[in-house]
C-alpha positions in Angstrom: 73.8 127.5 3.5 73.2 124.4 5.7 69.6 125.2 7.2 69.2 123.7 11.2 66.1 122.2 12.3 65.7 122.1 16.2 63.2 119.4 17.8 62.4 119.1 21.9 60.4 117.6 24.5 57.2 119.7 25.7 59.0 121.3 28.1 61.7 122.1 26.5 64.4 120.6 29.1 65.6 118.0 26.4 66.9 119.2 21.8 68.4 118.1 19.1 69.8 120.1 16.8 70.0 118.9 13.7 71.9 120.3 10.5 69.8 120.2 7.3 68.0 117.4 6.0 67.1 114.2 7.8 68.9 110.8 5.5 65.0 109.6 5.5 61.6 109.7 7.4 59.7 107.2 7.8 56.4 105.7 9.7 56.5 102.3 12.1 53.8 100.7 12.7 55.1 97.9 15.3 53.3 97.6 18.9 56.4 99.1 20.7 56.2 102.3 18.2 52.1 102.4 19.5 52.9 101.9 22.7 56.0 104.3 22.9 54.0 107.4 21.5 50.4 106.5 22.6 49.4 106.7 18.8 48.6 104.6 16.0 52.0 104.6 14.6 55.5 106.6 15.0 57.3 109.0 12.6 60.5 109.4 13.1 63.6 111.2 10.9 66.9 110.0 10.5 70.2 111.9 10.4 74.1 111.4 10.4 74.7 110.8 14.0 77.5 113.8 13.3 74.8 115.9 11.9 72.8 116.3 15.8 73.3 118.3 18.7 71.9 117.1 21.6 71.4 119.5 24.8 69.3 118.4 28.3 69.0 116.1 30.4 67.7 112.8 29.4 66.7 109.5 30.7 67.6 106.1 28.7 66.0 103.1 28.0 67.0 100.0 26.0 64.7 98.2 24.2 65.5 94.4 22.6 63.6 94.8 19.1 61.9 92.0 17.1 65.0 90.6 15.7 67.4 91.2 18.5 68.9 94.7 17.6 68.9 97.3 20.4 67.3 100.5 20.6 68.4 103.0 23.5 66.0 105.6 23.6 66.5 109.1 24.9 63.8 110.9 26.7 63.4 114.0 29.3 63.0 113.1 33.1 60.6 116.5 33.8 57.9 115.7 31.1 58.6 112.3 29.5 58.6 112.9 25.7 60.9 110.0 23.9 62.9 112.7 21.8 65.6 110.7 20.4 67.3 106.8 19.9 69.8 105.1 18.2 69.8 101.4 17.1 72.3 99.1 17.2 71.9 97.8 13.8 73.0 101.8 12.9 75.5 103.4 15.1 76.0 106.2 13.0 72.5 107.2 12.9 70.3 108.7 15.4 66.1 108.8 14.6 64.4 111.6 15.8 60.7 112.1 16.7 58.8 113.7 13.9 56.6 115.2 16.4 59.2 116.6 18.5 60.0 119.3 15.3 56.4 121.2 15.9 56.5 121.6 12.2 54.0 120.9 9.8 55.7 121.6 7.0 58.2 118.8 7.9 59.0 116.3 5.0 56.6 113.7 4.4 57.6 110.0 5.1 59.6 108.2 2.7 59.0 104.3 4.0 56.7 102.6 6.4 57.8 99.1 8.0 55.5 96.8 10.2 52.4 97.5 8.3 51.4 94.2 8.8 50.6 95.7 12.4 48.9 99.0 11.9 46.1 99.8 12.4 43.2 98.6 9.4 41.0 102.1 9.3 45.3 103.6 8.7 46.2 104.7 5.1 49.1 106.3 3.9 49.4 108.3 0.7 52.4 109.6 -1.6 55.0 107.3 -2.8 56.1 105.2 -0.1 58.8 102.3 0.1 57.2 99.3 1.4 58.8 97.2 3.9 56.2 94.0 5.2 
């Protein structure tokens, strides 16, 4: 039996229904993720796009990354929650904000990126693949 996880924006207008476990959960310390989340980092779950059904109305924002790739963010036009995004370098994958699952038992991150931009008071524990 395949498990189903549902992520949603704060108001419930925009949801992502995800089949099974994510391919990977990662933490991003880039400044754009810090600004996007209003936190010290972003945490995202990567799923194969064909395992995610998006429901509801969304707005879109395209951002050009440090390396020139494009990330297309989908957010709720009502409550402004950024729920999910696609990267032009991985068109068959979708990233979903882990906090949108509202599940403290969600799998832990296994990878961290842009750690050179991490806040000095932040320490990640456990088995984390590091991508400086």
